[in-house]
N, C-alpha and C positions, 0 to 999 in steps of 0.2 A: 596971360602968360603962357598957358598951355598951348595956345595956337601958335605963338612965336616959336616955342621949342619944337613943336611938330613941324612947322614950316622949315626950320633949319635942318631938321633931320631929313626931310624930303629933298631939300636942295643938295645936301651932302650926297645922297644916293644918286641923284640925277647927274652930279658932276663926275661920278666914277665911270660912266660909260653906259652903253646899252648893248644888249645882245638879244638876238632872236630866241624864241623858244627852241628847245632841243627838238630836232626833227628825226626822221627815220633815215639812217644812212643808206639802207638798201633801196628805199624809194629815191633817195638823192642820187644814187648811182644810176638808177633808171632814167632820171631826169638828165643827168650828165650825158648818157648815151643817146637818149631820144632827141636832145637839143643839138646833137652832132658836134659836141665840143671837141672831139678827137680829130675833126677835120682841120683844126688850126692849133690844137694843143696835143701834147704827149704827156703821159703819166705812166710811171712804173707799174707794170702788171696789165697794161692795156695795149692792144694793137691798134694802130691807126688804120682807117679804112683804105682799101685799095685805091690808088690814084692820088693819095694825099701825101705820099712820102716826100715828094719834091716841093711841096708847098710850105708855107710858114708853119713853124712848129714851136710854139711857146711852151716850155716845160712847166708843168704843174706838180705840186707836191714836194715832199722832202724838206730839207733844210735849205732855204734860199735866202739870199741877202736882201732882196727888195721887198719881200712880203713877210712882215714880222708879227703883225697883230691881227686879231679877229676883225677889228674894224676895217683894216685894209683889205681883208679877204671879202667881206660883205661889199665894200665899196667897189672893188674890182669887178664884181658881178653886176651890180646895179648901175654903175657909172664907169664903164671901162676907160673912158678918156680922162678920168681924174688923175690917174698916175699910170703912165705907160711903162711896160715891161723894160727893165734895164738889160743891156747886153745884146740888144738886137738893133739892126740898122733902122733908123726912123722911117726910111722909105718902105720897109717891110711891115711895120706895125701901125702906121698912121697914114691917113689921107686927109688933106685939107686941115691938118692940125688935130684931127680926132682919131681915136683908136679905130682900127679896121674891125675890131670885134663888134658884132651886132649888139644892139641894146635889146634885151629880151623883156623889158618891163611891161610891154603891152601884150606879150605872148605867154609869159610864165605866170602862174598863179602865185600868191603869197605862200601857200603850202608847198608848192614846188620849190620856191626860193629857199624856204626854211630847210627842206630836206636836202637840197643841193648844197647849201652852206654846211650842214651837218656832215654830209659825205666829204666835201672838200676839206673841211677842218680836220677830219680824221687822216687826211693824206699829208698834212703839213706838220712841221715842228714849230708851232706858234709860241710866242711868249705867253706865259700864264696870264689869265684875266679873271675877274669876278663875273660870273654869269648873273644876268638879271633873273630874279625869282618871279615866277608867274603863278597865279592862282587861277586854275581853269574851272570855269563854271559850265556845267552842261545840263 
């Protein structure tokens, strides 16, 4: 009987969603800059590099209509073609049906991803969510 109850509790937690561990937003900002995100994105408080002013500029941060949840934020980084940015001409943000945003999954470490998401999350007004609790063993 105890196994069944424990199993049900585990299922309930899994159905509420998943979040990455909390990262370091300062390191995330460094990842954001080193991965040259500002070559195609703009964010309040940051200047785009010279020569990128006339290129595609998808706005990040603030209160936006298309990105509302933590899961959407994580997905937009690890699978940019999953949901394309709204309010932009498709010819500007996609090629052959896929996002023009590069996929960084083979370039970025998991730690960099965690830090980047923590940084980006601090720039958005996301809907509230329950964080996954982690026990860190060292």
